[in-house]
PAZAPA-4460 file (N, C-alpha, C; in steps of 0.05 Angstrom, whole numbers, plus 32768, in hexadecimal, padded with zeros to 4 digits):
% residues 54
    n_x    n_y    n_z   ca_x   ca_y   ca_z    c_x    c_y    c_z   seq   type   mol
   81C8   7F02   8036   81B8   7F18   8037   81A5   7F17   8025     1      M     A
   81A9   7F11   8005   8196   7F11   7FF0   8185   7EF7   7FF6     2      V     A
   8192   7EE5   7FFF   817B   7ECA   8002   8165   7EDC   801E     3      Q     A
   8169   7EEC   8032   815B   7EF2   8041   8147   7EFB   803F     4      A     A
   8152   7F0E   8025   813E   7F22   801B   8123   7F0E   8010     5      K     A
   812F   7EFB   7FFF   811D   7EE9   7FED   810F   7EE1   8005     6      K     A
   8110   7ECD   800F   8108   7ECA   802B   80EA   7ED5   8038     7      V     A
   80FA   7EF3   8035   80E7   7F09   8041   80C8   7F0E   802F     8      V     A
   80D7   7F18   8017   80C2   7F17   8005   80AF   7F01   8002     9      T     A
   80BF   7EE8   8005   80A5   7ECE   7FFE   808C   7ED0   8016    10      Y     A
   809B   7ECF   8030   808E   7ED2   804A   8072   7EEA   8048    11      L     A
   8079   7F03   8037   806D   7F16   8039   8054   7F14   8022    12      V     A
   8059   7F09   8010   804E   7EFE   7FF5   8037   7EE7   8001    13      I     A
   8044   7ED0   8011   802E   7EBF   801D   801E   7ECD   802A    14      V     A
   802F   7EE1   8047   8015   7EE7   8052   7FFD   7EFA   8042    15      F     A
   8008   7F0D   8035   7FF2   7F20   8020   7FD9   7F0C   8017    16      V     A
   7FE2   7EF5   8004   7FD8   7EE8   7FFE   7FBE   7ED7   800F    17      L     A
   7FC9   7ECC   8027   7FCA   7EC2   803D   7FA3   7EDA   8045    18      Y     A
   7FB1   7EEA   8048   7FA1   7EFC   8054   7F8F   7F05   803E    19      T     A
   7F8E   7F07   8024   7F7A   7F0B   8010   7F69   7EF1   8010    20      I     A
   7F6C   7EDB   8011   7F60   7EC2   8012   7F52   7EC3   802E    21      I     A
   7F5C   7EC9   8047   7F51   7EBF   805D   7F34   7ED8   8064    22      T     A
   7F32   7EEA   8060   7F26   7F08   8065   7F2C   7F16   804A    23      S     A
   7F1C   7F13   8036   7F1B   7F23   8020   7F15   7F48   801E    24      P     A
   7EF3   7F42   802E   7EEF   7F5C   803D   7EFF   7F6F   8042    25      A     A
   7F0A   7F67   8057   7F1C   7F6E   8067   7F37   7F7E   805B    26      R     A
   7F43   7F70   804A   7F54   7F6D   8035   7F4D   7F88   8022    27      S     A
   7F33   7F86   8013   7F2A   7F9B   8007   7F2B   7FBB   8015    28      A     A
   7F25   7FB6   8029   7F1D   7FCB   803F   7F3F   7FD6   803E    29      D     A
   7F52   7FC4   8046   7F6B   7FD1   804C   7F74   7FDF   802B    30      L     A
   7F72   7FD6   8018   7F89   7FDE   7FFE   7F6C   7FF7   7FFE    31      V     A
   7F51   7FFA   8001   7F46   8012   8000   7F52   8029   800D    32      Q     A
   7F56   8025   802A   7F68   8036   8041   7F7D   8041   802C    33      I     A
   7F95   8034   802B   7FA8   802F   801E   7F9D   803F   8002    34      G     A
   7F93   8040   7FF0   7F95   804F   7FD9   7F8B   806F   7FDF    35      F     A
   7F77   806E   7FF0   7F6C   8089   7FF4   7F80   8094   8003    36      E     A
   7F93   808D   801B   7FB0   809D   8021   7FC3   80A2   800B    37      G     A
   7FBF   8099   7FFA   7FD3   809C   7FE0   7FBF   80B0   7FD0    38      I     A
   7FAE   80AE   7FD2   7F9D   80C6   7FC0   7F99   80E3   7FCA    39      S     A
   7FA1   80E4   7FE9   7F9D   80F7   7FF5   7FBB   8109   7FFC    40      S     A
   7FCE   80EF   7FFB   7FE8   80FB   7FFD   7FEE   810F   7FEA    41      A     A
   7FE6   80FF   7FCB   7FEA   810B   7FAF   7FD9   8129   7FAA    42      A     A
   7FBC   811B   7FBE   7FB0   8140   7FB6   7FC0   8151   7FC3    43      Q     A
   7FCD   8151   7FDC   7FDB   815B   7FE9   7FF0   816D   7FDE    44      G     A
   8006   8157   7FD3   801B   8164   7FC5   800D   8174   7FB2    45      V     A
   7FF3   816E   7F9C   7FF8   817C   7F86   7FEF   8198   7F93    46      G     A
   7FDC   819D   7FA9   7FD6   81B9   7FBA   7FF0   81C1   7FC2    47      E     A
   8007   81BB   7FD0   801D   81C6   7FD8   8029   81D2   7FBA    48      F     A
   802C   81C4   7FA1   8032   81D1   7F85   8021   81E4   7F84    49      M     A
   8015   81DF   7F7F   8000   81F2   7F72   8003   820B   7F87    50      T     A
   8005   8210   7F9A   800A   8226   7FB1   8026   822F   7FAD    51      Q     A
   8036   8221   7FA6   8050   8227   7F9D   8058   823B   7F8A    52      L     A
   8048   8232   7F73   8047   8238   7F59   803A   8257   7F5A    53      V     A
   8023   825E   7F6A   801A   8278   7F72   8029   8288   7F80    54      H     A
***
């Protein structure tokens, strides 16, 4: 099971590197979308906590 995890991890790393190398503009767009999603989620949690305190 541990070896399978290592193989899957290496495959994911290779896939990510391949994607970045072959299409850097698309990769940058995906990273930006991901960070915007994380930012929106954090902002939502902050607003929830603020309302909870009041």
